[in-house]
Structures are given as C-alpha cells and as structure tokens.
C-alpha positions in Angstrom: 52.4 150.6 129.4 49.3 148.8 130.7 45.8 150.3 130.4 44.6 152.0 133.5 41.0 151.3 132.9 38.4 150.1 130.5 37.9 153.4 128.8 41.6 153.6 127.9 41.3 150.2 126.3 38.2 151.3 124.3 40.2 154.2 122.9 43.0 151.8 121.9 40.4 149.6 120.2 39.0 152.5 118.3 42.5 153.6 117.3 43.1 150.1 115.8 39.7 150.1 114.0 38.5 147.3 116.4 35.4 149.1 117.7 32.1 150.2 116.3 29.8 152.7 118.0 26.2 151.8 117.5 23.9 154.8 117.8 20.6 153.1 116.9 18.2 152.9 119.9 18.1 149.2 121.1 16.5 147.2 123.9 18.8 145.4 126.3 16.4 142.5 126.1 17.5 140.1 123.3 18.4 142.7 120.7 22.0 143.3 121.9 22.6 139.6 122.0 21.4 139.0 118.4 23.7 141.8 117.1 26.7 140.7 119.2 26.2 137.0 118.2 26.2 137.8 114.5 29.2 140.1 114.7 31.3 137.7 116.8 30.6 134.7 114.5 31.9 136.9 111.6 35.0 137.7 113.7 33.8 141.3 113.8 34.7 144.3 116.0 33.9 145.2 119.6 30.6 146.9 119.9 29.7 150.0 122.0 25.9 150.5 122.1 25.4 154.1 122.9 21.6 154.4 122.8 20.0 151.9 125.1 16.3 152.1 125.5 15.5 153.3 129.0 19.1 154.0 130.1 21.8 156.6 129.7 24.6 154.2 130.2 26.3 152.7 127.1 26.9 148.9 126.9 30.2 147.4 125.6 30.1 143.9 124.2 32.3 141.5 122.2 35.3 143.2 123.8 37.6 140.2 123.5 36.0 138.5 120.5 39.1 138.1 118.3 42.7 137.0 118.5 43.9 140.5 117.7 41.8 142.1 120.5 43.1 139.5 123.0 46.7 140.5 122.1 45.7 144.2 122.4 44.1 143.5 125.7 47.2 141.8 127.1 49.5 144.3 125.4 51.6 141.6 123.8 52.2 139.6 120.6 54.0 136.9 122.7 52.0 135.2 125.4 55.0 133.0 126.1 56.8 136.0 127.7 53.9 136.4 130.1 54.0 132.6 130.9 57.7 132.9 131.7 57.0 135.7 134.2 54.2 133.6 135.9 56.5 130.6 135.9 59.3 132.5 137.6 56.8 133.7 140.3 55.4 130.2 140.8 58.9 128.7 141.0 60.1 131.3 143.5 57.0 131.0 145.5 57.5 127.2 145.8 61.1 127.6 146.7 60.6 130.3 149.3 57.5 128.8 150.9 56.5 132.1 152.4 54.3 134.2 150.2 54.7 137.4 152.1 58.5 137.3 151.9 58.6 137.7 148.1 58.4 141.5 148.4 61.6 141.6 150.5 63.9 140.0 147.9 65.7 142.7 145.8 66.2 140.6 142.7 62.5 139.9 142.6 61.6 143.6 141.9 59.3 142.6 139.0 57.2 140.6 141.5 57.2 143.3 144.1 56.1 145.8 141.4 53.2 143.4 140.5 51.7 143.4 144.0 48.3 145.3 144.2 48.5 148.8 145.5 45.8 150.1 147.9 44.7 153.6 147.3 42.3 155.9 149.1 40.5 157.7 146.3 39.1 155.8 143.3 37.3 156.8 140.1 35.1 153.8 140.6 33.7 155.5 143.8 33.3 159.0 142.4 29.5 158.6 142.5 27.7 156.9 145.4 24.1 156.0 144.5 21.7 157.1 147.2 19.1 154.4 146.5 20.9 151.3 145.1 19.0 149.3 142.5 20.0 146.9 139.7 17.4 148.7 137.6 19.7 151.6 137.2 22.1 149.6 135.0 21.3 148.3 131.4 21.5 144.6 132.5 20.8 142.4 129.5 18.5 139.5 128.9 20.5 137.3 126.5 18.2 134.5 125.1 14.4 134.0 124.9 14.2 131.2 127.5 16.6 132.8 130.0 15.1 133.0 133.6 15.5 136.8 133.4 18.1 139.5 133.0 21.7 138.5 133.8 24.9 140.2 134.7 27.1 138.2 132.4 30.6 139.6 133.0 30.9 140.4 136.7 34.1 140.2 138.6 33.0 138.7 141.9 35.4 139.5 144.8 35.3 137.4 148.0 37.7 136.7 150.9 38.6 133.4 152.4 37.5 133.8 156.1 40.3 131.6 157.2 43.3 132.9 155.3 42.2 136.4 154.4 43.3 135.8 150.8 40.9 137.4 148.2 39.5 135.6 145.2 38.2 137.1 142.0 36.0 135.0 139.6 33.5 135.5 136.9 30.1 134.0 137.9 26.8 134.9 136.2 24.2 136.7 138.3 20.4 136.5 137.6 18.5 139.6 138.6 15.5 138.7 140.8 14.4 142.3 141.7 15.9 145.7 142.4 18.2 144.5 145.2 18.6 140.7 144.9 20.3 138.4 142.4 21.3 134.8 142.1 25.0 134.0 142.5 25.8 131.1 140.2 28.8 129.6 142.0 29.8 126.2 140.6 30.6 123.8 143.5 34.2 123.5 142.4 34.9 127.3 142.3 36.9 129.2 144.9 34.0 131.6 145.5 31.8 128.6 146.4 34.5 127.3 148.7 34.6 130.6 150.5 30.9 130.5 150.9 30.9 127.0 152.4 33.4 128.3 155.0 31.1 131.1 155.9 28.1 128.7 156.1 30.2 126.5 158.5 30.7 129.6 160.7 27.0 130.6 160.2 28.1 134.0 159.1 26.9 136.5 156.5 29.4 136.7 153.6 30.5 140.1 152.2 30.7 140.2 148.4 31.7 143.0 146.0 30.9 142.8 142.3 32.8 144.8 139.8 31.7 145.7 136.2 34.2 147.0 133.7 37.9 147.1 134.5 41.1 147.3 132.5 41.2 144.2 130.2 44.0 142.4 132.0 42.0 142.5 135.3 38.9 141.2 133.6 40.9 138.4 131.8 42.4 137.3 135.1 38.9 136.8 136.6 38.6 133.9 134.1 42.1 132.4 134.8 42.2 129.0 136.5 45.0 130.1 138.9 46.1 127.8 141.7 44.0 128.0 144.9 45.4 130.6 147.3 46.9 132.9 144.7 45.2 136.3 144.3 44.2 136.9 140.7 45.1 140.6 141.2 48.7 139.6 141.8 48.6 137.6 138.5 47.1 140.6 136.8 50.0 142.7 138.1 52.5 140.1 136.7 50.8 140.3 133.3 50.5 144.1 133.4 54.1 144.6 134.7 52.4 147.0 137.2 50.4 146.4 140.3 46.6 146.8 140.1 45.3 149.8 142.1 42.7 148.6 144.7 40.4 150.5 146.9 38.4 149.3 150.0 34.7 148.8 149.3 32.4 151.3 151.0 30.4 148.7 153.0 32.9 145.9 153.6 36.7 145.3 153.7 37.0 143.8 150.3 39.5 145.5 148.0 38.3 146.1 144.5 39.9 147.7 141.3 39.9 151.4 141.9 39.4 152.2 138.2 36.2 150.1 137.9 33.2 151.4 135.9 30.5 150.2 138.4 30.8 148.4 141.8 27.9 146.5 143.4 28.5 145.8 147.1 26.4 143.4 149.2 26.3 140.2 151.0 25.1 136.6 150.9 23.3 135.0 153.8 24.3 131.4 154.9 21.9 128.7 153.8 19.8 131.0 151.7 19.0 129.6 148.2 16.7 130.6 145.4 15.9 129.1 142.0 18.2 130.3 139.3 18.0 129.7 135.5 17.5 128.6 132.8 20.4 130.4 131.1 21.7 130.2 127.5 25.2 129.0 128.3 28.5 128.6 126.5 27.7 125.0 125.7 25.2 126.2 123.2 22.3 124.9 125.3 20.3 126.3 128.1 21.7 125.3 131.5 18.9 124.0 133.7 17.3 125.6 136.8 19.0 125.0 140.1 19.1 126.5 143.6 21.9 128.9 144.2 22.9 131.5 146.9 21.3 135.0 146.8 23.3 138.2 146.6 21.7 141.2 148.5 22.6 144.6 147.1 23.6 147.3 149.7 25.6 149.9 147.8 26.4 151.0 144.2 29.3 153.3 143.3 30.5 154.2 139.8 32.7 156.5 137.9 31.3 159.6 136.2 29.8 158.5 132.8 30.3 154.8 133.3 30.2 152.1 130.7 28.4 148.8 131.4 30.4 145.9 130.1 28.6 142.6 129.2 29.2 139.5 127.2 27.0 136.9 125.6 27.6 133.2 125.5 26.0 130.5 123.4 26.8 128.2 120.5 30.5 128.7 119.7 32.4 130.5 118.4 31.6 133.3 120.9 33.6 135.9 122.7 34.6 133.5 125.5 36.2 131.2 123.0 39.0 133.8 122.4 39.5 134.3 126.1 39.8 130.5 126.4 42.2 130.3 123.6 44.5 132.9 125.2 44.3 131.0 128.5 45.3 127.9 126.6 48.3 129.5 125.1 49.3 131.2 128.4 49.2 128.0 130.4 50.8 125.7 127.8 54.4 126.5 129.0 53.3 126.1 132.6 51.9 122.7 131.9 55.0 121.8 129.8 57.1 122.6 132.9 55.4 119.7 134.6 54.9 117.5 131.6 57.9 118.2 129.2 56.8 115.5 126.7 53.9 117.7 125.7 54.6 119.6 122.4 51.2 121.2 122.0 47.8 121.2 123.6 44.5 122.6 122.2 40.9 122.8 123.1 38.7 123.3 120.0 36.0 125.9 120.3 33.3 123.3 119.6 34.4 121.4 122.7 33.4 124.4 124.9 36.6 124.2 127.0 35.9 121.0 129.0 34.6 118.5 126.4 37.7 117.9 124.2 41.4 118.3 124.7 43.9 117.5 121.9 47.5 116.8 122.9 50.6 116.0 120.9 53.6 114.5 122.6 57.1 113.2 122.0 56.6 109.6 122.9 59.6 107.8 124.4 58.2 104.9 126.3 55.1 102.6 126.5 52.2 104.0 128.4 53.4 107.6 128.1 50.2 108.8 126.5 48.1 107.4 129.4 50.4 109.0 131.9 49.8 112.4 130.2 46.0 111.9 130.3 45.9 111.1 134.0 48.2 114.0 134.7 45.9 116.4 132.9 42.9 115.0 134.8 44.7 115.8 138.0 45.3 119.5 137.1 42.8 122.0 138.6 39.9 122.7 136.2 41.5 120.4 133.6 39.9 117.6 135.7 36.6 118.3 133.9 38.1 117.2 130.5 35.5 114.8 129.1 37.6 113.5 126.2 41.4 113.7 125.9 43.1 112.6 122.7 46.9 112.1 122.6 48.7 111.9 119.3 52.4 111.7 118.3 54.5 114.7 117.4 54.7 116.0 114.7 50.9 116.6 114.2 49.1 119.9 113.7 46.4 119.5 116.3 44.7 122.7 115.1 44.1 121.0 111.8 41.0 118.9 112.6 41.2 116.9 109.3 44.8 115.9 110.2 43.7 115.0 113.7 40.9 112.8 112.5 43.1 111.2 109.9 45.8 110.3 112.4 43.6 109.3 115.2 41.3 107.1 113.2 44.2 105.3 111.5 46.2 104.8 114.7 43.6 103.5 117.2 42.3 100.1 118.0 39.2 101.1 120.0 39.2 98.3 122.5 42.9 98.6 123.2 43.4 102.4 123.1 40.4 103.9 124.8 40.6 104.2 128.6 37.5 105.1 130.6 37.7 106.7 134.0 35.3 108.2 136.4 35.6 111.5 138.3 34.4 115.1 138.7 32.5 116.7 135.8 31.8 120.3 135.0 28.5 121.5 136.5 27.3 122.4 132.9 27.8 118.8 131.7 24.2 117.7 131.2 25.0 114.3 129.5 26.1 112.3 132.5 23.7 110.1 134.4 24.0 112.4 137.4 25.2 116.0 138.0 28.9 116.7 138.8 30.2 113.1 138.5 30.5 110.7 135.6 32.8 109.1 133.0 35.6 110.5 130.9 37.6 108.9 128.2 41.2 109.1 127.1 42.2 108.0 123.6 45.7 106.9 123.0 46.2 107.7 119.3 50.0 107.4 119.4 51.8 104.6 117.6 52.2 101.7 119.9 55.3 100.0 121.2 55.6 96.2 121.4 55.3 96.5 125.2 51.8 97.9 124.6 50.8 94.7 122.9 51.5 95.8 119.3 53.7 93.3 117.4 52.7 94.1 113.8 54.8 96.1 111.4 53.9 99.8 111.3 53.3 101.2 107.8 55.1 104.3 106.6 53.2 107.6 106.1 53.0 108.6 102.4 55.3 111.5 101.6 56.8 112.7 98.3 60.6 112.7 98.1 62.5 116.0 98.5 63.9 116.2 95.0 60.5 115.9 93.3 59.0 118.6 95.6 61.8 121.0 94.8 61.6 120.4 91.0 57.8 121.0 90.9 58.2 124.1 93.1 60.5 125.5 90.4 58.1 124.6 87.6 54.9 125.7 89.5 54.5 129.1 87.9 54.9 127.6 84.4 52.0 125.1 85.0 49.3 127.8 85.2 47.7 126.2 88.2 
C-alpha cells in the first residue's frame, strides 16, 4: 500500500534503520546543511532534526539520499514495472485522444483508480494560521554566500489559465521578508509558461506551495512529464491509488490533502525582484537574477507538522538519487521511441544536464547521430551539453570502461558533432544565458559508409577454456 503522508514514510524509514533523530539544538542557518552534506556524501541516513533553535517544528533532510530510500519511497524494487504502467497510460492517451474519456473505459480501471480524488476535509488544513508569516517555519539558509533563506523543496502548484490543467513543480523560493519570496521559475518550466499566460492577460496568478507530502507526490514534482499531464495523475499511477486533493483556502488550486504545511498566495504580473545567489546542484553558486515575487496570503498546516527541506551543492547530494530514479524510470519510455538504445546514464558529476552516456545496438551508418538528435529533441533532455554514444556491450556505469572505449574509438574531427540550441538556465559556461553549443560524440565503431575503410582491431579477451581452468585453480593459488 502507498504511504498516505510524509509521517508514515518517516515511520517506515525508522523501521528500516534509514533515519536518525538529531536532538542537539542547531541553527537552521548553515549548520543543518553542513551536517546533511557530510551524511549524504557518506551515503548515510535520512535526518530528522528535532531541536531547531527558535522553532518548535522539526526539519527532515536527506529523505531520498540513497538508492535504498528511493526504492522505499516508491514502494518497489522494480522501477520497470512503474514505467510499464506509465507507458500503458501514455499509449492509451495517444490512441484515445480525449483525456477525459479514460475514466470511462472499464478495462482501464488502474488508470481510473489513479486519478486524483478531491476531498473536503484535510489534515493539511487542520490549523489555519491567523497571521501568516514565513518566519513561523524553520526555513534554512544553505550556503554562506546565499542571498538569504530558501525554501528548497517546495511543491509549487499552478493552473494553466487556458486549459485549467494543474502543474506541480519544484522551484526554489528565496525569502525576502515575512510575506514575500522569490519564485525561481526557469524560463523553460511549465510554471513559468503559466505565468507568461497570466501576464499576457494582465491578471494576478494564484499559487499554492506545499511542504512535505507522501514521497511519491514529492518525487513527481521533480519528474519531467510531458506538458499537459498532471503530475498528480502520474503520482496516482505510481502509487496505484489516487492522490487525495483539497481545494486551497484562498484560491481554487487543489493541493495534497495530507500535506505538512501549505503556503497560499499569488504572483502579480510583471513584478520582479532580484533573487540569488544560491548554492546550486552544479556545485557552484547560481548568479543573481530578476524573478517573479510570491505574496503570502494564508498558511495552513497539520497538527505537529514537519518541515521538509533539501540541500543541493557539489555532487553527490540527495537530488542525485532522485535523478537516478528518474533516469531508470524513463529509460523504458525512451526505448519505446528509440529501441536501439540499450542503456542510458547521467553521471552524478554531470549534474543531470552536462553529460549523457548512451549504449546502442548499432545496425546502420549514422545511427549514433540519429540518437543524439532524438535525445536533444526530448523535453528537458534538450539541455544535454555532451552526449556520448558507444556500442553495446558496454557498461556505461563503469567510467573507466567508458573512457577506454571512447578514447580508442573516436577520431575527434570525424566523430564530434557540434550543434546549437537551448541550454539549462544554470549553465554558466556559455557565451550568453539560455542558448549555446552542445556536442555529440559518436564513439561507436564506424561503418565504411561513415568514411572508415581501415581494418578494425579485435578487443583483447582471454579464451573460455583458460578462464574456466584458472577459475578451478583459483583457491589453490592463494591469491
């Protein structure tokens, strides 16, 4: 059964010895980051800080910071089974063409069951704060040169004013004062797209921000799902049970009923304020920039809430394990479109958008380049700065093997293809923001049609008989 809320997941983590309760009094400024950073880099447990200086609300960090905890979060040892459910939904959605009719098809009960369920009463609205203020929550300052305190793991809910479809994304929020915060929407994100539509209409945009949900809902806030698909439906598909949603107190946005804390407010059209710097997942400070401003109107929370936060910085960090799960979840979906792909991997050091390693079954000339361009055309994969394609078999998670094969197989002038296109907003190396060059490296063995007419050397391998004989003698060798 899926977890109903964050506190049920905390109990499961504790049951599996994956949680440590920290009772030492600590400041939310820098100290929690230093502890969480050290623990995450040692592949340590989730941390529940129970004694925060100046607050009576505990802080949960490093919730997802290991492969084991990601599997516990998603209640599975087999992400492929989740991918298959999402694939079936996407296929049926494409075939039917009418999203709303899915619920009416009897054989699609698992999808009907996955749809969000609106409820009237919600634990996340048990307490309504009479005088809302960000200062009531133990919001953390992560790194010394950060522009201020940041909400680092908010689920930001918005509605497309044209279609009425909701979106949920994770966008950091810098606290300016008791009732205003910066909303760090990257230009390519759905939340930013909704905001541009509100600006075109010259209308105030309602926004609800949720802190602390069941782990699948939080995970889905980070998923790069296709535009127009509600992340809460995807959460229902993963959970096998629809997410309970409740209407916000000051707007019509539906938010998870089991949330720990809910901030409700609005963003005015054309209002901007300087946001940043912020110690980001690149391992460097992202620079200052002008971003929209969130105005706080209402706070609700459950009795005895827990404030959930994360810290990003030089990898590996907690977000790396979220990214790894996303990578595994979406591989079968990508293979559906590009069946020649055997495996795809984004090393932690590549911070998601800097390096993609791909192994393929190569059957014709130019196939590696075809794969590169297809990846650059897929949603957020368009930000991939470097794509390297190698032949199967190759263990692309063994970086020594990757380097060995790539450096032996490439002729740099022939096998590197430079293109220009959109770049991630956090890419600081390009000559200008948001746009610049990317490179694909074809490290597959070349066909004669690709201009290679020399003889290919064989890879050095021991013969089978010798391997088996030495295997039998191995214990006698004392090695």
